[in-house]
C-alpha positions as CSV (number, residue, x, y, z in Angstrom):
1,M,0.0,0.0,0.0
2,R,1.4,3.4,-0.9
3,E,1.6,6.3,1.4
4,Q,-0.8,9.1,0.5
5,S,0.7,12.0,2.4
6,I,3.4,13.0,4.9
7,T,2.7,15.1,8.0
8,V,5.4,16.7,10.1
9,A,4.1,17.9,13.5
10,P,5.4,18.8,17.0
11,I,4.4,16.3,19.6
12,G,5.6,16.5,23.1
13,F,9.2,17.8,23.0
14,G,9.8,16.3,19.6
15,I,8.9,16.5,16.0
16,A,7.2,13.4,14.4
17,R,7.3,12.6,10.7
18,I,4.1,10.7,10.0
19,A,3.0,8.9,6.8
20,V,-0.7,8.4,6.1
21,W,-1.5,5.0,4.6
22,G,-4.7,4.4,2.8
23,G,-6.6,6.8,4.9
24,R,-6.9,4.3,7.8
25,E,-3.6,4.5,9.6
26,A,-0.7,6.9,10.0
27,T,2.7,5.9,11.4
28,G,6.0,7.4,11.7
29,R,9.1,8.2,13.8
30,F,10.3,11.2,15.6
31,L,13.1,13.2,14.2
32,P,16.3,13.5,16.2
33,T,15.8,17.3,16.5
34,P,14.1,18.5,19.7
35,A,11.1,20.9,19.6
36,Y,10.0,23.1,22.4
37,F,6.9,25.1,21.6
38,M,4.9,27.2,23.9
39,P,2.1,25.0,25.0
40,R,-1.5,26.1,24.3
41,R,-3.2,27.6,27.2
42,V,-6.1,25.7,28.6
43,P,-8.1,26.2,31.7
44,S,-6.4,24.2,34.4
45,K,-5.9,23.8,38.1
46,A,-2.8,25.3,39.7
47,P,-0.2,23.0,41.2
48,D,-1.1,22.1,44.8
49,F,2.3,22.6,46.3
50,G,0.8,23.6,49.6
51,G,-1.3,20.5,49.8
52,L,1.8,18.4,49.4
53,E,3.0,19.3,52.9
54,A,0.3,17.1,54.4
55,R,1.2,14.1,52.2
56,P,3.7,11.5,53.5
57,A,7.1,11.5,51.8
58,E,8.0,8.4,49.8
59,R,11.5,7.3,48.8
60,T,12.5,7.2,45.2
61,A,15.7,6.0,43.5
62,V,15.1,8.2,40.5
63,P,17.2,11.4,40.7
64,A,15.1,14.6,40.5
65,N,17.4,15.8,37.8
66,D,16.3,13.0,35.4
67,V,13.0,14.9,34.9
68,I,14.7,18.0,33.5
69,D,17.4,16.0,31.6
70,R,17.4,12.3,30.8
71,L,13.6,11.6,30.9
72,K,12.4,15.0,29.6
73,F,11.3,13.8,26.1
74,P,9.7,10.5,27.1
75,L,7.9,12.3,30.0
76,S,6.4,14.7,27.4
77,L,4.9,11.7,25.7
78,A,3.8,9.8,28.9
79,L,2.3,12.9,30.5
80,P,1.2,15.2,27.6
81,G,0.9,18.8,28.6
82,Y,2.7,18.4,31.9
83,N,4.4,21.4,33.5
84,S,7.5,21.4,35.6
85,C,9.6,23.8,37.7
86,S,12.9,23.5,39.5
87,W,14.4,24.9,42.7
88,F,18.1,25.6,43.2
89,D,20.1,26.5,46.3
90,N,22.4,29.6,46.4
91,K,25.2,27.6,44.8
92,E,23.0,26.7,41.8
93,N,22.6,23.0,42.9
94,L,19.2,21.5,42.1
95,T,17.3,21.0,45.3
96,S,13.8,19.9,44.0
97,V,11.7,19.4,40.9
98,G,8.0,19.9,40.7
99,L,5.5,18.4,38.2
100,W,1.9,19.1,37.7
101,T,-0.9,18.5,35.2
102,E,-4.0,20.4,34.2
103,D,-6.2,18.3,36.5
104,G,-4.2,19.7,39.4
105,S,-2.1,16.5,40.1
106,T,1.1,17.6,41.6
107,A,4.4,15.9,42.6
108,V,7.7,17.3,44.1
109,S,10.9,15.3,44.4
110,D,13.9,16.6,46.3
111,A,17.6,15.9,45.6
112,G,17.6,13.7,48.7
113,G,15.3,11.1,47.1
114,K,12.0,12.1,48.8
115,V,8.8,12.5,46.8
116,R,5.3,13.9,47.7
117,Q,2.3,13.4,45.4
118,I,-1.2,14.6,45.4
119,G,-4.1,14.4,42.9
120,H,-5.8,12.0,40.5
121,Q,-2.6,11.0,38.8
122,R,0.5,9.8,40.6
123,L,2.9,11.8,38.5
124,W,6.1,10.5,40.1
125,D,4.9,6.9,39.5
126,T,5.1,7.7,35.8
127,V,8.6,9.1,36.2
128,E,9.6,5.9,37.9
129,E,8.0,3.7,35.2
130,L,10.0,5.6,32.6
131,A,13.2,5.2,34.5
132,E,12.7,1.4,34.4
133,V,12.0,1.5,30.6
134,F,15.1,3.8,30.1
135,P,17.6,2.6,32.8
136,G,20.6,4.6,31.6
137,G,21.5,7.4,29.2
138,I,19.2,9.7,27.4
139,P,16.9,7.8,25.0
140,L,17.2,8.9,21.4
141,R,14.2,10.7,19.9
142,E,14.5,8.7,16.7
143,D,13.9,5.5,18.6
144,F,10.3,6.6,19.3
145,G,7.4,6.3,16.9
146,L,3.8,7.2,16.6
147,T,0.7,5.3,15.4
148,I,-2.6,7.0,14.7
149,T,-5.8,5.0,13.9
150,S,-9.5,5.7,14.2
151,E,-9.3,4.2,17.7
152,G,-6.7,6.7,18.9
153,Q,-3.1,7.6,18.9
154,R,-0.1,6.4,20.8
155,A,3.6,7.0,21.0
156,W,5.9,3.9,21.3
157,Y,9.5,3.1,21.9
158,Q,11.7,1.1,19.3
159,D,8.8,-1.0,18.1
160,P,5.0,-0.4,17.7
161,E,4.5,-3.5,20.0
162,G,7.0,-2.2,22.6
163,P,6.4,0.2,25.5
164,S,3.8,2.8,24.5
165,W,1.8,5.7,25.8
166,P,-1.6,6.9,24.7
167,L,-1.8,10.5,23.4
168,P,-4.8,12.8,23.7
169,T,-6.7,13.3,20.4
170,Q,-7.5,17.0,21.0
């Protein structure tokens, strides 16, 4: 079956090159070049950093820095539209990383390996799952792909049958 068209689109922190096949399915891979576009503004809840104080701290083996470095691209696929912030000490050492999504789910991990989470989604659990899929080094964007069908769309790693993450259709 011949491809009918090619679409190049920013998705997460990457650019996907997608071929449409027979009008029923589109597949492609991400290009190696990163893409950081200003996200569209949607009504959303603010992060609940204050509410985290009442939550018990949990231990994590995933360094807080992985969110802003090694896992940044896969996290943009696994948690579409997430926001993050970082805190540093007066010597410019990372002390904490915060994550939140539009539903108000919030997580903060400190450099000492403690995490607090609140909301419908357990955001740091997603970070830990990604750390298991990508145990070392920065995963290459071109090792990720995208499949779009009438049932939905999902990003995947290395193989369409490998680890995957559903993407919103809006």
